[in-house]
MARFI-67132 format. One record per residue: residue in three letters; x, y negated, z negated of N, C-alpha, C, CB in turn. Coordinates in steps of 0.1 Angstrom, whole numbers, padded with zeros to 4 digits, always signed. Glycine has a CB too. Example, Ala and Ser with C-alpha at 12.3 -4.5 7.8 and 13.67 -1.06 7.14 Angstrom:
<dogus>
Ala+0132+0057-0078+0123+0045-0078+0132+0033-0078+0113+0045-0090Ser+0128+0022-0071+0137+0011-0071+0129+0000-0079+0141+0006-0057
</dogus>
This chain:
<dogus>
Met+1353-0925-1686+1362-0919-1679+1354-0905-1674+1376-0918-1688Glu+1356-0899-1662+1352-0888-1656+1363-0876-1661+1352-0891-1639Pro+1356-0867-1666+1367-0852-1668+1375-0848-1655+1357-0838-1672Gly+1383-0843-1659+1390-0837-1646+1384-0823-1642+1406-0833-1650Pro+1390-0816-1633+1385-0804-1630+1386-0793-1640+1391-0800-1619Pro+1379-0783-1644+1385-0774-1653+1398-0766-1651+1377-0766-1654Arg+1404-0766-1660+1419-0761-1661+1419-0746-1663+1428-0768-1672Pro+1423-0738-1650+1424-0721-1652+1431-0719-1665+1434-0713-1639Val+1424-0708-1669+1428-0702-1682+1439-0689-1681+1413-0696-1689Leu+1450-0691-1681+1459-0679-1677+1458-0666-1692+1478-0687-1674Arg+1458-0656-1685+1459-0644-1693+1473-0637-1694+1450-0636-1690Arg+1480-0637-1704+1493-0635-1705+1494-0622-1702+1498-0639-1716Glu+1486-0610-1706+1486-0596-1702+1485-0594-1687+1474-0590-1709Ser+1481-0605-1678+1479-0602-1666+1495-0603-1659+1467-0613-1660Gly+1504-0608-1666+1517-0608-1660+1517-0617-1647+1521-0593-1657Asn+1524-0613-1637+1524-0622-1625+1513-0628-1617+1532-0617-1617Trp+1500-0619-1622+1489-0619-1614+1483-0633-1622+1480-0604-1613Ala+1486-0637-1634+1476-0643-1642+1471-0656-1636+1481-0647-1656Leu+1481-0666-1630+1479-0678-1620+1469-0676-1611+1491-0682-1612Gln+1471-0666-1601+1462-0665-1590+1449-0659-1593+1467-0658-1579Ser+1447-0649-1606+1436-0646-1610+1425-0661-1616+1441-0635-1622Ala+1433-0666-1624+1429-0680-1631+1420-0684-1618+1442-0693-1636Leu+1429-0688-1609+1425-0700-1600+1411-0691-1589+1443-0707-1589Asp+1414-0677-1588+1404-0671-1581+1388-0674-1590+1410-0654-1580Arg+1391-0672-1602+1380-0670-1614+1373-0685-1614+1388-0666-1631Arg+1382-0695-1613+1375-0709-1611+1368-0710-1595+1389-0721-1612Gly+1369-0701-1587+1365-0703-1573+1373-0712-1563+1352-0707-1573Leu+1386-0710-1567+1394-0716-1561+1405-0709-1548+1401-0721-1571Gly+1399-0696-1547+1406-0687-1538+1398-0686-1522+1405-0672-1547Pro+1404-0680-1516+1415-0671-1516+1427-0677-1518+1416-0665-1505Val+1436-0671-1529+1449-0682-1531+1461-0673-1522+1455-0684-1550Ala+1466-0683-1516+1478-0677-1508+1495-0680-1513+1477-0684-1494Gly+1501-0673-1514+1517-0674-1520+1523-0678-1504+1526-0654-1528Val+1535-0685-1505+1545-0687-1491+1557-0686-1497+1544-0701-1482Asp+1568-0680-1494+1584-0679-1497+1589-0679-1484+1589-0667-1506Glu+1602-0682-1485+1611-0679-1473+1623-0668-1478+1620-0695-1467Ala+1630-0669-1466+1643-0659-1467+1655-0666-1459+1640-0644-1460Gly+1667-0666-1461+1676-0672-1455+1678-0687-1455+1675-0667-1442Arg+1673-0694-1465+1678-0705-1464+1689-0711-1464+1675-0709-1469Gly+1699-0700-1475+1711-0705-1479+1724-0700-1471+1712-0702-1493Ala+1718-0691-1461+1727-0684-1449+1731-0692-1442+1723-0674-1442Cys+1744-0690-1436+1751-0696-1426+1750-0690-1411+1764-0698-1431Ala+1741-0679-1412+1739-0671-1398+1726-0666-1402+1752-0659-1395Gly+1720-0661-1389+1709-0654-1385+1697-0667-1389+1707-0637-1395Pro+1684-0663-1385+1674-0669-1386+1668-0675-1400+1667-0660-1379Leu+1659-0682-1399+1651-0685-1415+1640-0678-1412+1648-0702-1420Val+1635-0671-1421+1624-0663-1422+1610-0669-1430+1629-0650-1427Val+1601-0672-1430+1590-0676-1438+1577-0668-1437+1588-0690-1435Ala+1573-0663-1449+1558-0656-1450+1549-0662-1459+1558-0641-1455Ser+1538-0659-1455+1528-0663-1463+1517-0651-1465+1521-0675-1457Cys+1508-0651-1477+1505-0638-1481+1493-0639-1491+1518-0632-1487Val+1481-0632-1487+1469-0636-1496+1463-0618-1502+1454-0645-1485Leu+1466-0619-1515+1464-0604-1521+1451-0603-1524+1471-0601-1533Arg+1446-0589-1526+1432-0588-1530+1433-0589-1543+1425-0575-1526Pro+1420-0595-1549+1421-0599-1564+1419-0586-1570+1411-0610-1571Gly+1425-0582-1582+1425-0570-1588+1433-0559-1583+1412-0565-1588Asp+1443-0558-1573+1450-0551-1569+1465-0549-1575+1450-0553-1558Ser+1463-0555-1589+1480-0554-1595+1482-0541-1597+1484-0562-1611Ala+1474-0529-1600+1478-0517-1604+1482-0508-1590+1467-0510-1613Arg+1476-0512-1579+1480-0507-1567+1497-0513-1559+1467-0513-1559Leu+1498-0525-1568+1511-0532-1562+1522-0533-1573+1508-0547-1558Glu+1519-0519-1583+1529-0522-1593+1546-0523-1590+1527-0512-1604Gly+1550-0530-1596+1566-0533-1594+1570-0542-1586+1572-0524-1590Leu+1559-0552-1581+1558-0563-1572+1564-0576-1579+1544-0564-1568Thr+1576-0578-1574+1587-0593-1578+1593-0595-1570+1598-0593-1588Asp+1599-0608-1574+1611-0614-1566+1616-0601-1557+1624-0620-1578Ser+1618-0602-1543+1624-0596-1535+1638-0591-1540+1623-0604-1526Lys+1645-0604-1545+1661-0605-1548+1663-0594-1559+1668-0623-1553Leu+1652-0592-1566+1653-0583-1579+1652-0569-1575+1643-0586-1589Met+1647-0566-1564+1643-0552-1563+1654-0547-1553+1628-0549-1558Thr+1656-0531-1553+1665-0524-1543+1662-0526-1529+1664-0509-1545Ala+1671-0525-1521+1669-0523-1506+1658-0513-1503+1682-0520-1499Ala+1657-0502-1510+1648-0492-1506+1633-0495-1515+1655-0478-1509Ala+1634-0500-1526+1621-0507-1533+1615-0517-1525+1626-0513-1547Arg+1623-0525-1518+1618-0536-1509+1611-0530-1499+1629-0545-1503Glu+1617-0521-1492+1610-0515-1479+1597-0507-1482+1620-0504-1471Lys+1596-0500-1493+1583-0495-1500+1576-0504-1502+1583-0489-1511Met+1577-0515-1508+1567-0525-1515+1563-0534-1499+1577-0537-1528Tyr+1573-0537-1490+1569-0542-1478+1557-0538-1470+1579-0540-1472Asp+1558-0523-1467+1547-0514-1464+1534-0511-1470+1551-0504-1465Leu+1536-0513-1486+1526-0513-1494+1518-0524-1493+1530-0512-1506Val+1524-0538-1491+1517-0550-1490+1513-0551-1476+1525-0563-1495Val+1518-0550-1464+1511-0549-1455+1499-0543-1451+1517-0547-1450Arg+1498-0529-1458+1485-0519-1458+1475-0526-1468+1488-0502-1464Arg+1481-0533-1478+1467-0538-1490+1467-0553-1488+1471-0533-1509Ala+1471-0559-1482+1473-0573-1485+1459-0580-1478+1488-0580-1477Leu+1450-0585-1481+1439-0595-1476+1443-0600-1462+1438-0608-1486Asp+1455-0607-1461+1461-0614-1450+1477-0618-1452+1453-0627-1446Tyr+1484-0617-1441+1496-0622-1443+1501-0630-1429+1505-0611-1447Ala+1512-0635-1428+1517-0639-1417+1534-0643-1418+1507-0651-1414Ile+1539-0639-1409+1552-0640-1408+1558-0651-1395+1557-0623-1407Val+1566-0660-1400+1572-0668-1393+1584-0670-1389+1570-0675-1397Val+1591-0664-1375+1606-0668-1377+1612-0677-1368+1613-0657-1375Ile+1621-0685-1377+1625-0699-1370+1644-0693-1368+1622-0717-1384Pro+1644-0694-1352+1658-0691-1347+1667-0703-1351+1659-0687-1331Val+1681-0696-1351+1693-0705-1353+1692-0718-1344+1707-0697-1348Glu+1686-0717-1332+1689-0732-1325+1680-0739-1331+1688-0734-1308Glu+1668-0734-1337+1659-0746-1342+1665-0751-1355+1643-0742-1345Val+1672-0744-1365+1677-0748-1376+1690-0757-1372+1679-0736-1387Asp+1695-0754-1364+1707-0762-1359+1701-0778-1353+1713-0751-1346Val+1690-0778-1349+1686-0790-1343+1677-0799-1354+1679-0785-1330Lys+1671-0793-1364+1661-0798-1372+1668-0799-1385+1648-0788-1372Gly+1677-0789-1389+1681-0786-1405+1674-0776-1412+1678-0798-1413Val+1679-0771-1422+1672-0757-1430+1663-0765-1435+1680-0748-1442His+1664-0777-1445+1650-0782-1453+1640-0784-1442+1651-0796-1463Val+1639-0792-1432+1629-0795-1424+1622-0781-1418+1635-0805-1413Cys+1631-0773-1414+1626-0758-1408+1620-0753-1421+1641-0745-1401Asn+1623-0751-1431+1616-0746-1442+1603-0752-1446+1624-0747-1452Ile+1602-0762-1446+1589-0769-1448+1579-0770-1437+1592-0781-1452Glu+1585-0768-1423+1578-0764-1411+1572-0752-1410+1586-0765-1402Gly+1582-0742-1415+1579-0729-1416+1568-0726-1426+1590-0722-1420Met+1567-0731-1436+1556-0728-1443+1543-0733-1440+1559-0730-1454Arg+1543-0746-1435+1531-0750-1427+1525-0740-1415+1534-0763-1421Arg+1534-0735-1410+1530-0726-1399+1526-0713-1406+1542-0725-1389Ala+1533-0709-1417+1528-0695-1423+1513-0697-1427+1536-0691-1437Ile+1511-0707-1435+1498-0709-1438+1488-0710-1427+1498-0720-1446Ala+1491-0717-1415+1482-0719-1407+1477-0708-1400+1486-0727-1399Arg+1487-0700-1397+1485-0687-1390+1478-0674-1397+1499-0684-1387Leu+1473-0679-1411+1467-0669-1416+1452-0671-1410+1469-0669-1432Arg+1443-0658-1411+1430-0655-1403+1423-0661-1413+1425-0640-1398Thr+1426-0657-1429+1417-0660-1442+1425-0675-1448+1419-0645-1455His+1414-0684-1441+1421-0698-1448+1418-0700-1464+1414-0711-1441Pro+1429-0701-1468+1431-0702-1484+1422-0713-1490+1447-0706-1487Gly+1420-0710-1500+1416-0721-1508+1425-0730-1520+1406-0716-1514Tyr+1437-0719-1518+1449-0728-1527+1461-0719-1526+1445-0730-1546Val+1473-0728-1523+1483-0723-1516+1494-0724-1530+1485-0733-1501Leu+1501-0713-1534+1512-0714-1544+1526-0713-1538+1510-0703-1553Val+1534-0723-1538+1548-0725-1531+1559-0721-1545+1550-0745-1524Asp+1568-0711-1536+1578-0711-1546+1589-0722-1548+1583-0700-1544Gly+1588-0727-1562+1599-0739-1562+1596-0754-1558+1610-0735-1553Phe+1589-0757-1548+1589-0773-1544+1577-0776-1536+1603-0777-1534Arg+1573-0789-1537+1560-0793-1531+1562-0793-1511+1556-0810-1540Val+1551-0788-1507+1553-0786-1492+1538-0796-1488+1551-0766-1488Pro+1543-0808-1483+1530-0816-1482+1523-0813-1467+1534-0833-1484Gly+1514-0817-1462+1511-0813-1449+1502-0798-1451+1525-0812-1439Leu+1500-0791-1459+1494-0780-1457+1480-0780-1457+1498-0772-1464Thr+1473-0770-1452+1458-0771-1450+1448-0769-1459+1454-0762-1441Ala+1453-0769-1473+1446-0764-1485+1454-0769-1495+1442-0749-1488Pro+1445-0775-1509+1454-0778-1521+1465-0767-1523+1445-0779-1535Ser+1476-0773-1529+1488-0767-1533+1492-0767-1544+1495-0771-1529Met+1501-0760-1549+1511-0765-1563+1523-0757-1561+1505-0762-1580Pro+1536-0763-1563+1549-0757-1565+1551-0750-1579+1559-0768-1564Val+1555-0740-1578+1555-0730-1589+1569-0726-1591+1547-0718-1585Ile+1577-0727-1603+1591-0729-1604+1595-0712-1605+1595-0740-1618Lys+1605-0709-1599+1605-0691-1600+1593-0685-1594+1605-0685-1617Gly+1587-0689-1586+1574-0686-1582+1573-0671-1576+1569-0697-1570Asp+1586-0667-1570+1587-0653-1567+1587-0646-1576+1596-0649-1560Gln+1590-0647-1589+1588-0641-1602+1576-0642-1607+1597-0645-1611Ala+1571-0652-1610+1558-0658-1617+1545-0653-1610+1558-0674-1617Val+1546-0654-1597+1533-0654-1591+1531-0640-1579+1532-0671-1583Ala+1524-0631-1581+1523-0617-1573+1522-0622-1557+1509-0608-1579Cys+1513-0632-1554+1512-0634-1539+1525-0641-1535+1499-0642-1535Val+1533-0653-1541+1545-0657-1539+1555-0645-1537+1548-0665-1550Ala+1556-0634-1544+1563-0624-1545+1564-0615-1533+1558-0619-1556Ala+1550-0613-1530+1545-0604-1518+1552-0612-1506+1526-0602-1517Ala+1550-0628-1505+1555-0633-1495+1573-0632-1493+1550-0646-1495Ser+1576-0632-1507+1593-0632-1508+1595-0618-1500+1602-0632-1527Val+1588-0607-1501+1594-0594-1498+1589-0594-1481+1586-0581-1509Leu+1577-0598-1478+1577-0598-1463+1588-0606-1458+1563-0604-1457Ala+1589-0618-1460+1605-0627-1454+1616-0619-1454+1611-0641-1464Lys+1618-0611-1468+1633-0607-1467+1635-0596-1461+1639-0606-1479Val+1624-0586-1461+1626-0574-1451+1625-0577-1439+1618-0565-1453Thr+1618-0585-1436+1617-0591-1419+1633-0593-1415+1605-0609-1416Arg+1637-0605-1424+1649-0609-1422+1663-0598-1421+1650-0619-1431Asp+1660-0589-1432+1669-0580-1436+1671-0570-1422+1665-0572-1450Arg+1660-0566-1416+1660-0558-1402+1664-0564-1391+1649-0552-1399Met+1662-0579-1388+1667-0584-1378+1683-0589-1382+1657-0595-1373Met+1690-0589-1392+1702-0591-1394+1707-0575-1394+1705-0601-1406Ala+1702-0566-1396+1707-0551-1390+1710-0551-1378+1699-0540-1390Asp+1699-0556-1369+1700-0556-1351+1711-0565-1350+1686-0562-1341Leu+1713-0575-1356+1722-0589-1350+1738-0578-1354+1719-0611-1363His+1739-0570-1365+1750-0563-1369+1753-0557-1356+1748-0553-1381Glu+1744-0551-1351+1745-0541-1340+1753-0547-1327+1729-0536-1336Glu+1749-0561-1326+1755-0570-1314+1767-0576-1318+1745-0582-1310Phe+1768-0579-1331+1782-0584-1337+1786-0577-1348+1781-0597-1341Pro+1789-0566-1345+1798-0555-1361+1808-0564-1364+1808-0538-1358Gln+1815-0570-1360+1829-0572-1367+1825-0587-1377+1843-0575-1354Tyr+1812-0592-1379+1808-0600-1391+1805-0594-1403+1797-0608-1389Gly+1798-0579-1403+1793-0572-1410+1781-0578-1415+1800-0569-1419Phe+1768-0584-1409+1756-0589-1412+1752-0580-1419+1747-0592-1403Asp+1752-0566-1416+1743-0553-1422+1744-0554-1438+1749-0536-1416Glu+1757-0558-1443+1759-0559-1457+1757-0574-1465+1773-0553-1460His+1761-0585-1456+1757-0599-1464+1746-0607-1459+1769-0609-1463Lys+1740-0603-1447+1731-0608-1442+1732-0620-1438+1721-0607-1448Gly+1744-0624-1436+1746-0639-1430+1747-0650-1440+1736-0644-1421Tyr+1750-0645-1452+1753-0654-1463+1767-0655-1465+1747-0650-1475Cys+1772-0666-1475+1784-0670-1476+1794-0661-1484+1783-0682-1481Thr+1796-0650-1482+1805-0640-1490+1817-0643-1487+1802-0626-1489Gly+1826-0636-1494+1844-0638-1493+1842-0629-1479+1857-0629-1508Ser+1839-0617-1477+1840-0610-1465+1834-0616-1453+1833-0597-1466His+1825-0623-1454+1819-0634-1443+1828-0641-1439+1808-0643-1447Ser+1834-0649-1450+1843-0658-1445+1854-0656-1436+1848-0664-1455Ala+1859-0644-1444+1874-0638-1439+1870-0635-1424+1882-0623-1449Ala+1857-0630-1420+1857-0626-1406+1853-0639-1398+1846-0613-1403Leu+1848-0650-1402+1847-0664-1396+1862-0666-1392+1841-0676-1406Thr+1872-0666-1400+1882-0672-1401+1891-0660-1389+1886-0674-1418Val+1888-0650-1389+1894-0643-1378+1891-0644-1365+1893-0633-1380His+1877-0641-1364+1870-0641-1352+1862-0655-1347+1861-0631-1354Gly+1862-0664-1357+1853-0674-1355+1840-0672-1354+1855-0680-1345Pro+1829-0683-1351+1815-0681-1351+1809-0675-1339+1810-0692-1355Ser+1798-0667-1339+1790-0662-1329+1779-0671-1326+1785-0649-1333Ser+1772-0667-1315+1758-0674-1315+1747-0672-1324+1754-0671-1304Ala+1751-0663-1332+1742-0660-1343+1744-0669-1356+1745-0645-1346His+1756-0677-1354+1760-0685-1367+1750-0697-1366+1777-0690-1369Arg+1748-0705-1377+1743-0719-1376+1753-0728-1376+1734-0722-1387Trp+1758-0737-1365+1765-0744-1362+1765-0758-1371+1764-0745-1350Ser+1755-0759-1377+1753-0772-1386+1759-0771-1397+1740-0777-1389Phe+1765-0757-1399+1768-0756-1415+1786-0760-1415+1765-0737-1423Val+1787-0766-1423+1804-0770-1423+1815-0760-1421+1808-0776-1437Asn+1811-0747-1429+1823-0733-1426+1819-0730-1413+1822-0718-1438Val+1808-0729-1408+1808-0727-1394+1813-0734-1384+1797-0725-1390Ala+1812-0746-1384+1818-0757-1374+1833-0757-1376+1813-0773-1377Ser+1839-0756-1389+1853-0758-1391+1862-0744-1384+1856-0760-1409Ala+1853-0734-1383+1858-0720-1381+1859-0722-1365+1847-0708-1386Gly+1848-0726-1361+1846-0730-1346+1858-0737-1339+1833-0739-1345Met+1858-0749-1348+1869-0757-1339+1882-0753-1344+1867-0774-1339Ala+1884-0742-1353+1900-0735-1355+1901-0727-1344+1903-0726-1370His+1892-0724-1338+1891-0714-1327+1889-0719-1310+1880-0704-1331Gly+1887-0733-1312+1887-0741-1301+1871-0739-1292+1902-0735-1291Leu+1861-0734-1303+1848-0731-1296+1839-0740-1301+1843-0717-1298Arg+1829-0740-1289+1819-0751-1291+1805-0745-1293+1819-0761-1278Ala+1797-0752-1298+1784-0745-1303+1778-0742-1291+1774-0753-1313Pro+1772-0728-1290+1765-0724-1275+1750-0729-1275+1763-0706-1273His+1747-0735-1282+1730-0745-1282+1733-0759-1292+1713-0733-1293Pro+1722-0770-1284+1725-0782-1295+1726-0780-1307+1715-0792-1295Val+1732-0788-1314+1731-0793-1325+1729-0810-1328+1743-0787-1329Ala+1721-0811-1333+1716-0826-1338+1726-0834-1344+1705-0826-1350Leu+1729-0848-1339+1740-0852-1348+1737-0853-1362+1746-0865-1344Ser+1723-0858-1363+1718-0859-1380+1720-0847-1389+1701-0862-1380Val+1717-0837-1380+1721-0824-1390+1736-0821-1392+1714-0810-1384Ala+1743-0821-1381+1757-0818-1380+1768-0830-1387+1759-0815-1365Ala+1761-0836-1393+1769-0852-1399+1779-0847-1408+1757-0864-1408Ala+1788-0858-1413+1800-0854-1422+1796-0845-1435+1807-0868-1427Ala+1788-0850-1439+1780-0842-1452+1769-0833-1447+1772-0852-1463Val+1770-0820-1450+1758-0813-1446+1749-0809-1458+1762-0800-1437Val+1736-0811-1459+1729-0810-1470+1723-0795-1468+1718-0823-1471Gln+1725-0787-1479+1718-0774-1483+1712-0768-1494+1723-0767-1481Asn+1701-0771-1492+1692-0765-1505+1690-0777-1514+1699-0751-1515Gly+1690-0792-1505+1689-0804-1514+1703-0806-1525+1674-0801-1523Arg+1714-0799-1516+1726-0803-1523+1735-0805-1513+1731-0793-1534Val+1746-0816-1510+1751-0826-1503+1765-0812-1500+1754-0844-1513Gly+1765-0806-1491+1777-0798-1488+1792-0806-1485+1772-0789-1473Ser+1800-0798-1482+1817-0800-1483+1818-0811-1469+1828-0782-1479Leu+1828-0820-1473+1834-0829-1458+1839-0818-1449+1850-0841-1461Pro+1841-0820-1436+1847-0812-1429+1862-0811-1432+1845-0816-1417Gly+1867-0798-1430+1880-0791-1436+1882-0791-1451+1892-0798-1432Gln+1871-0792-1455+1869-0786-1469+1865-0773-1470+1860-0793-1478Ala+1866-0766-1481+1856-0754-1483+1841-0756-1487+1861-0746-1494Pro+1830-0746-1483+1817-0749-1480+1814-0752-1495+1809-0738-1472Thr+1805-0760-1498+1796-0758-1511+1793-0744-1514+1784-0765-1511Pro+1799-0738-1525+1789-0724-1530+1775-0723-1529+1789-0723-1544Val+1770-0712-1526+1757-0712-1524+1754-0704-1540+1753-0704-1510Asp+1739-0707-1544+1735-0703-1557+1734-0689-1559+1722-0709-1561Gln+1737-0687-1572+1739-0670-1571+1725-0663-1567+1744-0662-1586Glu+1713-0669-1569+1701-0664-1566+1701-0662-1550+1688-0673-1572Glu+1707-0670-1545+1703-0668-1528+1715-0662-1522+1698-0684-1520Arg+1724-0654-1530+1736-0644-1524+1723-0632-1522+1752-0639-1537Glu+1717-0633-1511+1705-0622-1511+1716-0609-1504+1688-0627-1500Thr+1719-0603-1507+1727-0589-1505+1719-0576-1506+1738-0588-1514Ala+1719-0569-1498+1713-0557-1496+1714-0551-1510+1719-0548-1484
</dogus>
């Protein structure tokens, strides 16, 4: 029986740099992280980012962690730092129209493939936040809570979230009645109240049950095509089946309530 490849040795003192550092030491780098922002939102684009950090750059990126655990000011500062210090990165924006035609999960998977493919530096290994992504151009591994456990995934999460938050701030200028600058398109109480009063806009994802229900109540139609397979009786969000039409939408996990 042939022995398998040598297992990377993780050094606990390395914190969230341990896994990628171990892969680098084994000659499996450059290591890329990939993550998304906006998967659980019912309005606005889905944004996916990939990032390759310089080995040994942990001291220059002190405080880098899951973007949702950082303040808005800290995220903005870290975004600028990652853009300056990263060996390579790519950001992919998937518009509402594409999400409504293909569905969130399909767009998330495709977005991660695109984000890795657009890197100028081809990675030797890819670390993904939370779930397996088939079809990548390099060996990969899902990491549970990767945006907290792995620095390059955390960097990707910062790039994706700050990019999306800025886009939602721009959408707020166009549609101030919804408060996109506050809830960033997630299903908060204030957002649901605004949907009830005003109905959905072209920035909303009409494949989501709560948006479609609000549109029906206002006699509105989706401003772009929505695939029947996506806008079915039960909408799947993040691997969980959503509500039936006329019922309240499935609550979004607390970690996905990405408020500023």
